C-alpha positions as CSV (number, residue, x, y, z in Angstrom):
1,M,-130.1,-48.7,-23.7
2,D,-127.0,-50.7,-23.4
3,L,-123.8,-48.8,-24.3
4,A,-122.4,-51.6,-26.3
5,M,-125.4,-52.4,-28.6
6,S,-128.6,-50.6,-29.4
7,G,-131.9,-52.3,-30.1
8,S,-131.4,-52.2,-33.9
9,G,-128.2,-54.2,-33.7
10,A,-126.0,-51.3,-34.7
11,P,-123.1,-50.8,-32.2
12,D,-123.2,-47.6,-30.2
13,I,-120.1,-45.5,-29.6
14,T,-118.7,-46.5,-26.2
15,L,-116.8,-44.1,-23.9
16,T,-113.6,-45.9,-24.9
17,G,-114.3,-45.4,-28.6
18,A,-115.1,-41.7,-28.1
19,L,-111.8,-41.2,-26.1
20,T,-109.9,-43.1,-28.8
21,A,-111.3,-40.8,-31.5
22,A,-110.5,-37.8,-29.4
23,S,-106.9,-39.0,-28.9
24,L,-106.5,-39.2,-32.6
25,M,-107.5,-35.6,-32.9
26,L,-105.1,-34.7,-30.1
27,I,-102.3,-36.3,-32.1
28,V,-103.2,-34.2,-35.1
29,V,-103.2,-31.1,-32.9
30,L,-99.8,-32.0,-31.5
31,L,-98.4,-32.6,-35.0
32,S,-99.7,-29.2,-36.1
33,R,-98.0,-27.7,-33.1
34,R,-94.8,-29.6,-33.6
35,F,-94.5,-28.5,-37.3
36,V,-95.6,-25.0,-36.5
37,L,-98.6,-25.2,-38.8
38,Q,-100.7,-23.0,-36.5
39,L,-103.9,-25.1,-37.3
40,E,-104.6,-26.1,-33.7
41,T,-107.6,-23.8,-33.2
42,Q,-109.1,-24.7,-36.5
43,I,-108.7,-28.4,-35.8
44,I,-110.3,-28.1,-32.3
45,V,-113.2,-26.0,-33.6
46,A,-113.8,-28.3,-36.5
47,S,-113.7,-31.3,-34.2
48,C,-116.2,-29.7,-31.8
49,R,-118.5,-28.7,-34.6
50,C,-118.4,-32.3,-36.0
51,V,-119.3,-33.8,-32.7
52,L,-122.2,-31.3,-32.2
53,Q,-123.5,-31.7,-35.7
54,L,-123.4,-35.5,-35.6
55,G,-125.0,-35.5,-32.2
56,M,-127.9,-33.3,-33.4
57,L,-128.2,-35.5,-36.5
58,G,-128.4,-38.6,-34.3
59,F,-131.3,-37.0,-32.4
60,I,-133.1,-36.4,-35.6
61,L,-132.3,-39.7,-37.2
62,Y,-133.0,-42.0,-34.2
63,P,-136.8,-41.7,-34.4
64,I,-136.7,-42.0,-38.2
65,F,-134.6,-45.2,-38.0
66,S,-136.8,-46.5,-35.1
67,S,-140.1,-46.1,-36.9
68,N,-138.8,-47.1,-40.4
69,L,-142.1,-46.1,-42.0
70,P,-142.2,-44.8,-45.6
71,H,-144.3,-41.7,-44.7
72,V,-141.5,-40.8,-42.3
73,V,-138.4,-41.8,-44.4
74,V,-139.5,-40.3,-47.7
75,P,-140.2,-36.8,-46.4
76,Y,-136.8,-36.8,-44.7
77,L,-135.2,-37.7,-48.1
78,L,-137.1,-34.8,-49.7
79,L,-135.8,-32.5,-47.0
80,M,-132.2,-33.7,-47.7
81,A,-132.8,-33.0,-51.4
82,T,-134.1,-29.5,-50.5
83,F,-130.9,-28.7,-48.5
84,A,-128.8,-30.1,-51.4
85,M,-130.8,-27.9,-53.9
86,R,-130.2,-24.8,-51.6
87,E,-126.5,-25.5,-51.5
88,A,-126.3,-26.0,-55.3
89,H,-128.4,-22.8,-55.9
90,V,-126.4,-20.4,-53.8
91,K,-122.9,-21.3,-55.2
92,P,-123.2,-20.2,-58.9
93,K,-122.0,-16.7,-59.8
94,Y,-124.8,-16.1,-62.2
95,G,-128.4,-17.3,-62.2
96,Y,-131.7,-17.0,-63.9
97,V,-135.4,-16.9,-63.1
98,G,-136.5,-20.4,-62.2
99,M,-133.0,-21.8,-61.6
100,R,-134.0,-23.0,-58.1
101,S,-136.8,-25.1,-59.4
102,H,-134.6,-26.5,-62.2
103,F,-132.0,-27.4,-59.6
104,Y,-134.6,-29.1,-57.4
105,A,-136.1,-31.0,-60.4
106,A,-132.6,-32.1,-61.5
107,I,-131.6,-33.2,-58.0
108,I,-134.8,-35.1,-57.3
109,S,-134.9,-36.8,-60.7
110,G,-131.2,-37.7,-60.6
111,L,-131.5,-39.0,-57.1
112,T,-134.7,-41.0,-57.9
113,V,-133.3,-42.7,-61.0
114,S,-129.9,-43.4,-59.3
115,F,-131.6,-44.8,-56.2
116,I,-134.0,-47.0,-58.2
117,V,-131.1,-48.5,-60.2
118,V,-129.0,-49.1,-57.1
119,A,-131.9,-50.3,-55.0
120,V,-133.4,-52.7,-57.6
121,C,-130.2,-54.0,-59.2
122,V,-127.6,-53.9,-56.5
123,I,-128.7,-53.5,-52.8
124,R,-132.4,-54.7,-53.0
125,P,-133.4,-53.4,-49.5
126,D,-136.4,-55.0,-47.8
127,P,-138.6,-53.0,-47.4
128,W,-137.6,-50.6,-50.3
129,W,-137.9,-47.6,-47.9
130,D,-135.6,-49.0,-45.3
131,A,-134.2,-46.0,-43.5
132,Q,-130.8,-47.5,-42.7
133,T,-130.3,-48.1,-46.4
134,M,-132.0,-45.2,-48.1
135,I,-130.8,-42.3,-45.9
136,P,-127.1,-43.1,-46.1
137,L,-127.3,-44.1,-49.8
138,C,-129.2,-40.9,-50.7
139,G,-126.9,-38.8,-48.6
140,M,-123.9,-40.2,-50.5
141,M,-125.6,-39.6,-53.8
142,L,-126.5,-36.0,-52.9
143,G,-123.0,-35.5,-51.6
144,G,-121.5,-36.8,-54.8
145,A,-123.8,-34.6,-56.9
146,H,-122.8,-31.6,-54.7
147,T,-119.1,-32.3,-55.1
148,A,-119.5,-32.8,-58.9
149,R,-121.4,-29.5,-59.2
150,T,-118.8,-27.5,-57.2
151,A,-115.9,-29.0,-59.2
152,V,-117.2,-27.4,-62.4
């Protein structure tokens, strides 16, 4: 695969781009050191975790984006919703029997309704299960739902 452009038309990150991003993190580390914030270790660890997590996610998503089949995309979206439900379920101080299933039903129904409205009225992806549209869109919606839930 060419380093500048993948087969799907999406640009790949070049070595120059990766070094540029790393240099920005180096500037943040140097600023932390300059202002004696003592955040250098946290910044470096968080940056390394980010690179590793995004790299692993890329290995998972590449075959999904390449195949772009509904029986591959939709189960991945359900897996995303399951992880969102788990995050929502473990945070509350108090719970009740059946709360997990209520969280899952709320997340799935909210995601489904939101996605249908956005996909039908705004974005109109073709095909409707287009992985490069649905996965980021649903991820943003799930992230927004998670943020709204933790703000309460």
